[in-house]
FIVEX-206095 format. One record per residue (C-alpha): x, y, z; residue number from 0; residue in one letter. Coordinates in steps of 0.25 Angstrom, whole numbers. Example, Ala and Ser with C-alpha at 12.3 -4.5 7.8 and 13.67 -1.06 7.14 Angstrom:
residues 2
+-------+-------+-------+------+------+
|     X |     Y |     Z | resi | resn |
+-------+-------+-------+------+------+
|    49 |   -18 |    31 |    0 |    A |
|    55 |    -4 |    29 |    1 |    S |
+-------+-------+-------+------+------+
This chain:
residues 406
+-------+-------+-------+------+------+
|     X |     Y |     Z | resi | resn |
+-------+-------+-------+------+------+
|    58 |   -99 |  -355 |    0 |    M |
|    54 |  -113 |  -358 |    1 |    E |
|    43 |  -121 |  -349 |    2 |    K |
|    53 |  -128 |  -343 |    3 |    G |
|    60 |  -117 |  -337 |    4 |    D |
|    46 |  -111 |  -332 |    5 |    I |
|    44 |  -124 |  -324 |    6 |    E |
|    57 |  -124 |  -319 |    7 |    N |
|    56 |  -111 |  -313 |    8 |    A |
|    42 |  -113 |  -309 |    9 |    G |
|    48 |  -124 |  -301 |   10 |    M |
|    61 |  -117 |  -294 |   11 |    Q |
|    51 |  -107 |  -290 |   12 |    Q |
|    42 |  -116 |  -283 |   13 |    N |
|    54 |  -122 |  -278 |   14 |    T |
|    58 |  -110 |  -271 |   15 |    D |
|    56 |  -109 |  -255 |   16 |    P |
|    44 |  -102 |  -250 |   17 |    E |
|    45 |   -90 |  -242 |   18 |    P |
|    43 |   -90 |  -228 |   19 |    E |
|    30 |   -85 |  -222 |   20 |    P |
|    31 |   -71 |  -219 |   21 |    K |
|    24 |   -76 |  -203 |   22 |    T |
|    35 |   -84 |  -202 |   23 |    S |
|    45 |   -76 |  -195 |   24 |    K |
|    34 |   -72 |  -187 |   25 |    L |
|    30 |   -84 |  -183 |   26 |    E |
|    43 |   -88 |  -179 |   27 |    N |
|    45 |   -76 |  -169 |   28 |    Q |
|    32 |   -80 |  -163 |   29 |    I |
|    36 |   -94 |  -160 |   30 |    A |
|    50 |   -88 |  -154 |   31 |    S |
|    42 |   -79 |  -146 |   32 |    K |
|    33 |   -91 |  -141 |   33 |    E |
|    45 |   -98 |  -137 |   34 |    R |
|    51 |   -87 |  -131 |   35 |    E |
|    39 |   -85 |  -122 |   36 |    Q |
|    39 |  -100 |  -119 |   37 |    T |
|    53 |   -99 |  -112 |   38 |    G |
|    56 |   -91 |   -99 |   39 |    P |
|    50 |   -78 |  -105 |   40 |    K |
|    37 |   -84 |  -106 |   41 |    K |
|    39 |   -88 |   -90 |   42 |    W |
|    46 |   -76 |   -85 |   43 |    L |
|    33 |   -68 |   -92 |   44 |    G |
|    24 |   -76 |   -87 |   45 |    S |
|    31 |   -74 |   -74 |   46 |    L |
|    31 |   -59 |   -75 |   47 |    L |
|    18 |   -59 |   -79 |   48 |    W |
|    14 |   -67 |   -66 |   49 |    L |
|    20 |   -57 |   -56 |   50 |    I |
|    14 |   -45 |   -61 |   51 |    K |
|     0 |   -50 |   -62 |   52 |    D |
|     3 |   -55 |   -48 |   53 |    Q |
|    11 |   -43 |   -42 |   54 |    W |
|     2 |   -42 |   -30 |   55 |    F |
|     3 |   -58 |   -27 |   56 |    L |
|    19 |   -54 |   -28 |   57 |    V |
|    17 |   -43 |   -20 |   58 |    A |
|    10 |   -50 |    -9 |   59 |    L |
|    22 |   -60 |    -8 |   60 |    A |
|    31 |   -49 |    -5 |   61 |    C |
|    21 |   -41 |     6 |   62 |    L |
|    21 |   -55 |    12 |   63 |    I |
|    34 |   -58 |    12 |   64 |    A |
|    38 |   -43 |    17 |   65 |    I |
|    28 |   -44 |    28 |   66 |    S |
|    34 |   -57 |    34 |   67 |    S |
|    46 |   -50 |    35 |   68 |    Q |
|    44 |   -36 |    41 |   69 |    A |
|    29 |   -33 |    47 |   70 |    Q |
|    24 |   -18 |    53 |   71 |    V |
|    28 |   -17 |    67 |   72 |    P |
|    17 |   -22 |    76 |   73 |    E |
|    15 |    -8 |    82 |   74 |    S |
|    11 |    -2 |    67 |   75 |    Q |
|     2 |   -16 |    63 |   76 |    Q |
|   -12 |    -9 |    66 |   77 |    H |
|    -9 |     3 |    59 |   78 |    L |
|    -3 |    -5 |    46 |   79 |    K |
|   -16 |   -13 |    47 |   80 |    E |
|   -26 |    -1 |    48 |   81 |    T |
|   -19 |     7 |    36 |   82 |    I |
|   -18 |    -4 |    27 |   83 |    V |
|   -31 |   -11 |    30 |   84 |    T |
|   -38 |     4 |    27 |   85 |    Y |
|   -30 |    10 |    19 |   86 |    L |
|   -27 |    -3 |     9 |   87 |    C |
|   -41 |    -8 |     9 |   88 |    V |
|   -48 |     7 |     5 |   89 |    S |
|   -38 |     8 |    -5 |   90 |    I |
|   -43 |    -4 |   -12 |   91 |    I |
|   -58 |    -3 |   -10 |   92 |    F |
|   -56 |    13 |   -15 |   93 |    F |
|   -50 |     6 |   -29 |   94 |    I |
|   -62 |    -4 |   -28 |   95 |    T |
|   -71 |     8 |   -28 |   96 |    G |
|   -64 |    15 |   -38 |   97 |    C |
|   -65 |     3 |   -48 |   98 |    T |
|   -78 |    -4 |   -45 |   99 |    L |
|   -89 |     1 |   -51 |  100 |    P |
|  -102 |     5 |   -42 |  101 |    T |
|  -111 |    -3 |   -49 |  102 |    R |
|  -102 |   -16 |   -50 |  103 |    V |
|  -101 |   -13 |   -34 |  104 |    L |
|  -115 |   -13 |   -32 |  105 |    I |
|  -121 |   -24 |   -41 |  106 |    D |
|  -112 |   -34 |   -33 |  107 |    N |
|  -117 |   -30 |   -19 |  108 |    Y |
|  -130 |   -34 |   -23 |  109 |    S |
|  -125 |   -48 |   -27 |  110 |    R |
|  -130 |   -54 |   -14 |  111 |    W |
|  -129 |   -69 |   -18 |  112 |    R |
|  -115 |   -68 |   -22 |  113 |    L |
|  -112 |   -61 |    -8 |  114 |    H |
|  -119 |   -73 |     0 |  115 |    I |
|  -110 |   -83 |   -10 |  116 |    Y |
|   -97 |   -75 |    -8 |  117 |    V |
|  -100 |   -73 |     9 |  118 |    Q |
|  -102 |   -88 |    10 |  119 |    V |
|   -90 |   -93 |     2 |  120 |    Q |
|   -82 |   -83 |    11 |  121 |    C |
|   -86 |   -86 |    23 |  122 |    F |
|   -92 |   -98 |    24 |  123 |    L |
|   -86 |  -107 |    14 |  124 |    M |
|   -72 |  -102 |    19 |  125 |    T |
|   -75 |  -103 |    32 |  126 |    S |
|   -81 |  -117 |    31 |  127 |    A |
|   -69 |  -122 |    24 |  128 |    T |
|   -57 |  -117 |    33 |  129 |    T |
|   -65 |  -123 |    46 |  130 |    F |
|   -65 |  -138 |    39 |  131 |    A |
|   -51 |  -135 |    35 |  132 |    V |
|   -49 |  -131 |    50 |  133 |    V |
|   -58 |  -144 |    55 |  134 |    S |
|   -50 |  -152 |    48 |  135 |    L |
|   -35 |  -146 |    54 |  136 |    C |
|   -41 |  -146 |    69 |  137 |    A |
|   -42 |  -164 |    68 |  138 |    T |
|   -27 |  -161 |    72 |  139 |    N |
|   -25 |  -151 |    84 |  140 |    S |
|   -10 |  -152 |    80 |  141 |    R |
|   -10 |  -148 |    66 |  142 |    F |
|   -15 |  -134 |    66 |  143 |    M |
|   -14 |  -121 |    78 |  144 |    D |
|   -28 |  -119 |    82 |  145 |    P |
|   -27 |  -104 |    79 |  146 |    W |
|   -24 |  -107 |    64 |  147 |    F |
|   -36 |  -116 |    63 |  148 |    L |
|   -45 |  -105 |    68 |  149 |    I |
|   -38 |   -96 |    59 |  150 |    G |
|   -42 |  -103 |    48 |  151 |    L |
|   -57 |  -103 |    52 |  152 |    I |
|   -55 |   -88 |    53 |  153 |    F |
|   -49 |   -86 |    40 |  154 |    M |
|   -62 |   -95 |    34 |  155 |    G |
|   -72 |   -86 |    41 |  156 |    C |
|   -67 |   -70 |    38 |  157 |    V |
|   -72 |   -64 |    27 |  158 |    P |
|   -66 |   -60 |    13 |  159 |    T |
|   -54 |   -50 |    10 |  160 |    T |
|   -58 |   -38 |     4 |  161 |    I |
|   -46 |   -31 |    -2 |  162 |    S |
|   -39 |   -43 |    -9 |  163 |    S |
|   -52 |   -49 |   -15 |  164 |    N |
|   -55 |   -35 |   -22 |  165 |    V |
|   -40 |   -32 |   -27 |  166 |    V |
|   -40 |   -48 |   -32 |  167 |    M |
|   -54 |   -47 |   -38 |  168 |    T |
|   -50 |   -35 |   -47 |  169 |    R |
|   -37 |   -41 |   -51 |  170 |    Q |
|   -44 |   -54 |   -54 |  171 |    A |
|   -56 |   -46 |   -63 |  172 |    H |
|   -67 |   -50 |   -52 |  173 |    G |
|   -79 |   -45 |   -48 |  174 |    N |
|   -71 |   -35 |   -38 |  175 |    T |
|   -85 |   -29 |   -36 |  176 |    A |
|   -90 |   -41 |   -30 |  177 |    L |
|   -78 |   -44 |   -22 |  178 |    T |
|   -79 |   -29 |   -15 |  179 |    V |
|   -94 |   -34 |   -11 |  180 |    V |
|   -91 |   -48 |    -5 |  181 |    Q |
|   -77 |   -44 |     1 |  182 |    S |
|   -84 |   -32 |     8 |  183 |    T |
|   -96 |   -40 |    11 |  184 |    L |
|   -88 |   -51 |    17 |  185 |    G |
|   -81 |   -42 |    25 |  186 |    N |
|   -94 |   -36 |    31 |  187 |    F |
|   -98 |   -51 |    34 |  188 |    L |
|   -84 |   -53 |    41 |  189 |    G |
|   -85 |   -48 |    54 |  190 |    P |
|   -99 |   -57 |    57 |  191 |    F |
|   -98 |   -69 |    49 |  192 |    L |
|   -83 |   -72 |    52 |  193 |    T |
|   -84 |   -73 |    68 |  194 |    P |
|   -96 |   -81 |    67 |  195 |    A |
|   -90 |   -92 |    58 |  196 |    L |
|   -78 |   -91 |    64 |  197 |    V |
|   -85 |   -94 |    78 |  198 |    S |
|   -93 |  -105 |    72 |  199 |    M |
|   -80 |  -113 |    66 |  200 |    Y |
|   -74 |  -111 |    79 |  201 |    T |
|   -84 |  -116 |    89 |  202 |    S |
|   -84 |  -131 |    85 |  203 |    T |
|   -75 |  -134 |    96 |  204 |    G |
|   -63 |  -138 |    89 |  205 |    A |
|   -49 |  -138 |    98 |  206 |    W |
|   -44 |  -125 |    89 |  207 |    Y |
|   -54 |  -116 |    93 |  208 |    T |
|   -51 |  -118 |   109 |  209 |    D |
|   -40 |  -108 |   107 |  210 |    V |
|   -49 |   -97 |   104 |  211 |    L |
|   -53 |   -87 |   115 |  212 |    P |
|   -67 |   -82 |   116 |  213 |    A |
|   -72 |   -73 |   104 |  214 |    G |
|   -76 |   -60 |   106 |  215 |    A |
|   -91 |   -56 |   107 |  216 |    N |
|   -90 |   -41 |   102 |  217 |    N |
|   -85 |   -40 |    87 |  218 |    Y |
|   -90 |   -25 |    86 |  219 |    S |
|   -76 |   -21 |    85 |  220 |    E |
|   -71 |   -31 |    73 |  221 |    I |
|   -84 |   -25 |    66 |  222 |    Y |
|   -82 |   -10 |    68 |  223 |    R |
|   -67 |   -14 |    63 |  224 |    R |
|   -71 |   -21 |    50 |  225 |    V |
|   -82 |   -13 |    47 |  226 |    F |
|   -74 |     0 |    48 |  227 |    K |
|   -64 |    -7 |    40 |  228 |    Q |
|   -74 |    -9 |    30 |  229 |    L |
|   -80 |     4 |    29 |  230 |    G |
|   -67 |    13 |    29 |  231 |    L |
|   -58 |     3 |    21 |  232 |    S |
|   -68 |    -2 |    11 |  233 |    L |
|   -81 |     3 |    11 |  234 |    F |
|   -77 |    18 |    10 |  235 |    L |
|   -65 |    17 |     0 |  236 |    P |
|   -75 |     9 |    -8 |  237 |    M |
|   -85 |    21 |    -9 |  238 |    V |
|   -75 |    31 |   -12 |  239 |    V |
|   -70 |    23 |   -23 |  240 |    G |
|   -84 |    22 |   -29 |  241 |    Q |
|   -86 |    35 |   -28 |  242 |    V |
|   -72 |    39 |   -36 |  243 |    V |
|   -76 |    29 |   -47 |  244 |    Q |
|   -89 |    35 |   -49 |  245 |    N |
|   -84 |    50 |   -49 |  246 |    V |
|   -72 |    47 |   -57 |  247 |    F |
|   -73 |    35 |   -64 |  248 |    P |
|   -63 |    38 |   -75 |  249 |    K |
|   -52 |    41 |   -66 |  250 |    Q |
|   -54 |    29 |   -58 |  251 |    C |
|   -53 |    21 |   -70 |  252 |    K |
|   -41 |    27 |   -75 |  253 |    T |
|   -35 |    27 |   -60 |  254 |    V |
|   -38 |    12 |   -56 |  255 |    F |
|   -40 |     5 |   -70 |  256 |    T |
|   -29 |    13 |   -80 |  257 |    T |
|   -18 |    17 |   -70 |  258 |    W |
|   -22 |     3 |   -63 |  259 |    K |
|   -22 |    10 |   -49 |  260 |    L |
|   -31 |    -1 |   -43 |  261 |    S |
|   -18 |   -10 |   -41 |  262 |    K |
|   -17 |     0 |   -29 |  263 |    V |
|   -28 |   -10 |   -21 |  264 |    S |
|   -19 |   -22 |   -25 |  265 |    S |
|    -5 |   -14 |   -18 |  266 |    V |
|   -16 |   -13 |    -6 |  267 |    S |
|   -20 |   -26 |    -5 |  268 |    L |
|    -5 |   -29 |    -4 |  269 |    L |
|    -5 |   -20 |     7 |  270 |    I |
|   -15 |   -27 |    16 |  271 |    I |
|   -11 |   -42 |    14 |  272 |    I |
|     4 |   -36 |    17 |  273 |    W |
|    -3 |   -30 |    31 |  274 |    Q |
|    -9 |   -44 |    34 |  275 |    T |
|     3 |   -51 |    34 |  276 |    F |
|    12 |   -42 |    39 |  277 |    D |
|     2 |   -42 |    51 |  278 |    Q |
|     3 |   -57 |    52 |  279 |    A |
|    19 |   -57 |    50 |  280 |    F |
|    20 |   -46 |    62 |  281 |    G |
|    12 |   -54 |    72 |  282 |    S |
|    20 |   -67 |    69 |  283 |    G |
|     7 |   -74 |    64 |  284 |    A |
|    16 |   -84 |    56 |  285 |    F |
|    28 |   -85 |    65 |  286 |    E |
|    19 |   -91 |    76 |  287 |    S |
|    14 |  -102 |    66 |  288 |    A |
|    18 |  -117 |    66 |  289 |    K |
|    24 |  -119 |    50 |  290 |    P |
|    14 |  -131 |    49 |  291 |    S |
|     2 |  -121 |    53 |  292 |    N |
|     7 |  -111 |    42 |  293 |    M |
|     7 |  -121 |    32 |  294 |    I |
|    -5 |  -127 |    33 |  295 |    F |
|   -12 |  -112 |    34 |  296 |    I |
|    -5 |  -108 |    21 |  297 |    V |
|   -10 |  -121 |    13 |  298 |    F |
|   -25 |  -121 |    20 |  299 |    I |
|   -24 |  -106 |    16 |  300 |    S |
|   -20 |  -109 |     1 |  301 |    I |
|   -31 |  -120 |     1 |  302 |    V |
|   -42 |  -111 |     6 |  303 |    F |
|   -40 |  -100 |    -3 |  304 |    V |
|   -40 |  -110 |   -18 |  305 |    F |
|   -51 |  -118 |   -10 |  306 |    L |
|   -62 |  -107 |    -7 |  307 |    W |
|   -58 |  -100 |   -19 |  308 |    Q |
|   -60 |  -112 |   -27 |  309 |    G |
|   -72 |  -113 |   -20 |  310 |    I |
|   -78 |  -100 |   -23 |  311 |    T |
|   -74 |  -102 |   -37 |  312 |    L |
|   -82 |  -115 |   -39 |  313 |    A |
|   -93 |  -110 |   -33 |  314 |    T |
|   -96 |   -97 |   -39 |  315 |    S |
|   -90 |   -99 |   -54 |  316 |    I |
|  -102 |  -105 |   -57 |  317 |    F |
|  -112 |   -93 |   -56 |  318 |    W |
|  -104 |   -80 |   -55 |  319 |    L |
|   -96 |   -72 |   -66 |  320 |    P |
|   -81 |   -73 |   -67 |  321 |    K |
|   -78 |   -59 |   -61 |  322 |    A |
|   -88 |   -64 |   -47 |  323 |    D |
|   -81 |   -77 |   -46 |  324 |    V |
|   -67 |   -70 |   -46 |  325 |    I |
|   -74 |   -61 |   -34 |  326 |    A |
|   -78 |   -72 |   -27 |  327 |    C |
|   -65 |   -80 |   -28 |  328 |    C |
|   -59 |   -69 |   -21 |  329 |    Y |
|   -68 |   -65 |   -11 |  330 |    C |
|   -73 |   -79 |    -6 |  331 |    C |
|   -60 |   -85 |    -2 |  332 |    P |
|   -53 |   -73 |     2 |  333 |    A |
|   -51 |   -69 |    19 |  334 |    K |
|   -47 |   -56 |    26 |  335 |    T |
|   -38 |   -57 |    37 |  336 |    P |
|   -42 |   -42 |    39 |  337 |    A |
|   -53 |   -46 |    46 |  338 |    M |
|   -50 |   -59 |    51 |  339 |    G |
|   -39 |   -53 |    59 |  340 |    V |
|   -48 |   -43 |    66 |  341 |    P |
|   -60 |   -54 |    67 |  342 |    L |
|   -51 |   -62 |    72 |  343 |    S |
|   -44 |   -54 |    84 |  344 |    T |
|   -58 |   -49 |    88 |  345 |    V |
|   -64 |   -64 |    89 |  346 |    M |
|   -51 |   -69 |    97 |  347 |    Y |
|   -47 |   -59 |   105 |  348 |    V |
|   -36 |   -59 |   116 |  349 |    G |
|   -28 |   -69 |   105 |  350 |    L |
|   -13 |   -68 |   105 |  351 |    S |
|    -5 |   -63 |    93 |  352 |    K |
|    -1 |   -76 |    90 |  353 |    I |
|   -14 |   -83 |    91 |  354 |    H |
|   -19 |   -70 |    82 |  355 |    Q |
|    -9 |   -74 |    73 |  356 |    S |
|   -12 |   -89 |    71 |  357 |    R |
|   -27 |   -85 |    68 |  358 |    L |
|   -24 |   -73 |    59 |  359 |    Q |
|   -13 |   -82 |    51 |  360 |    I |
|   -24 |   -90 |    42 |  361 |    P |
|   -30 |   -78 |    37 |  362 |    M |
|   -17 |   -72 |    35 |  363 |    V |
|   -12 |   -83 |    26 |  364 |    I |
|   -24 |   -85 |    19 |  365 |    F |
|   -25 |   -71 |    15 |  366 |    Q |
|   -10 |   -72 |     8 |  367 |    G |
|   -15 |   -85 |     0 |  368 |    F |
|   -29 |   -78 |    -3 |  369 |    Q |
|   -21 |   -66 |    -9 |  370 |    I |
|   -10 |   -74 |   -17 |  371 |    A |
|   -22 |   -84 |   -24 |  372 |    S |
|   -30 |   -72 |   -27 |  373 |    G |
|   -20 |   -65 |   -34 |  374 |    S |
|   -16 |   -76 |   -43 |  375 |    L |
|   -29 |   -80 |   -47 |  376 |    L |
|   -31 |   -67 |   -52 |  377 |    T |
|   -23 |   -71 |   -65 |  378 |    I |
|   -34 |   -82 |   -66 |  379 |    A |
|   -47 |   -75 |   -65 |  380 |    F |
|   -42 |   -64 |   -73 |  381 |    R |
|   -40 |   -74 |   -83 |  382 |    R |
|   -54 |   -82 |   -81 |  383 |    W |
|   -61 |   -70 |   -80 |  384 |    V |
|   -55 |   -62 |   -93 |  385 |    R |
|   -63 |   -69 |  -103 |  386 |    A |
|   -76 |   -64 |   -96 |  387 |    E |
|   -70 |   -49 |   -95 |  388 |    E |
|   -66 |   -50 |  -110 |  389 |    E |
|   -80 |   -53 |  -114 |  390 |    R |
|   -87 |   -43 |  -105 |  391 |    K |
|   -77 |   -33 |  -112 |  392 |    A |
|   -79 |   -37 |  -125 |  393 |    A |
|   -96 |   -35 |  -122 |  394 |    E |
|   -92 |   -22 |  -116 |  395 |    A |
|   -84 |   -17 |  -130 |  396 |    V |
|   -96 |   -23 |  -138 |  397 |    Q |
|  -108 |   -17 |  -130 |  398 |    L |
|  -100 |    -2 |  -132 |  399 |    R |
|   -98 |    -5 |  -147 |  400 |    A |
|  -113 |    -7 |  -148 |  401 |    E |
|  -116 |     4 |  -141 |  402 |    E |
|  -107 |    13 |  -150 |  403 |    A |
|  -112 |     8 |  -162 |  404 |    A |
|  -128 |    11 |  -156 |  405 |    S |
+-------+-------+-------+------+------+
C-alpha cells in the first residue's frame, strides 16, 4: 500500500463518528425521571407523604367533624369523661414509662433552673399577654361577651397539658423525659397558681368582671380530684412502665420500637381530644356564641399559639440543646381544658350552662389549634434536630468500634 493510501485510510478513520459514551443512556433515564418528578406525580407523592406523616392531624379533623354532628347522650357524658380521662391517659403514660430510661427521667427532675424557666413561661408569660389582649378588647364594651373575656383570662392561667405534650415531643424527636417532668410539675402547681392568677387579673374592677359570682373559698374538692387523677392515671402507670422496662428491656424495645406499638399513645390522645369537643358540642357551647365573637376567639387563639411558641423558641434556643428546646416549645404554650374546666366550675359556683360554656370555649378552641400546630411543627423540628442526631449516632458507632478494637 502506498503512502497516500495509508494517509487517506487514516483520515477516513478519524472522520468516523465517535461512539456514544456508555453513560448517555443512563443520564437520559435520570433526566426523564427528574422531568416526571417535577410534574403531577411529584405533587401527588408529596401530598401522600404529608397525609401519611400527618395522619394524626387528619384523624383529628375527622373526629372534630364527627363530634359536631353526633354527641354522646348527656346522661352518659360523665361516664365517658371518667373512662377516657383515666384509661387513655394511663395508656399514654404506661407506654412512656416503658420507653423512657429511668436514669434520663431522674436526671431531668434535677434541672431546677429549667423548671423555673418553663413554669414562668407557662403561667406568667401566657397569662400576662392574655390579660393585655383582654384589656384592649375591654375598651369597647359592645365588642365581646364578658364571659368570653373571662374565659380568655382563664385560658392564659391554666397549666400546660400532659398527654399531647408527651406524644408531640416524642414525634418531634425532642426530650420526652423533660416534657414529662415539666408537664407533671405544672399540673401539680396548677390548682394553687391558677385560682390566684385568675383572682388577681379579675380584681381590677373592669366592667366584664361584674358578671362574676362570689368565688368559692374551699378548693379541697378540686385538690382531691386533681391529685387523685394525677396519681391513678399518670404516676401509677408511669411507675409500672418503668418496672416493666427494667425487668424486660429487650421485650419492651421489640414491642414499642420494632413493632411501633408506641403509636397507641397517639390514638389514645385522639380519643381524649374527641371527648373534649364532644362535651363542648353537646353542651351547646358553640351554638350560644355570636359569630363575630367566635371569629375573634379563633383568630386570637392562632395568634397566641404562634406568639407563645415564638417567645419560647427565642428565649431558649441560645442556652438549651435542640431536644430541650423542642420540649419547651411544646410545654410552655400548651393549655389543658382537663384542669381548666373543673377549676372554673369550682371557682364560680351556680353558673348557668350557657355561661359555663362561654367561659370554657376559649380553652377548647385554643386546644384544637395548639394540637394542630404542634402536629405540623413535628416536621420542622425533626429536620432541625436530624443533624445532631446523626452526629450522636456516628459518635456512638465510633466509640463502640474503639472499644471493640481495644
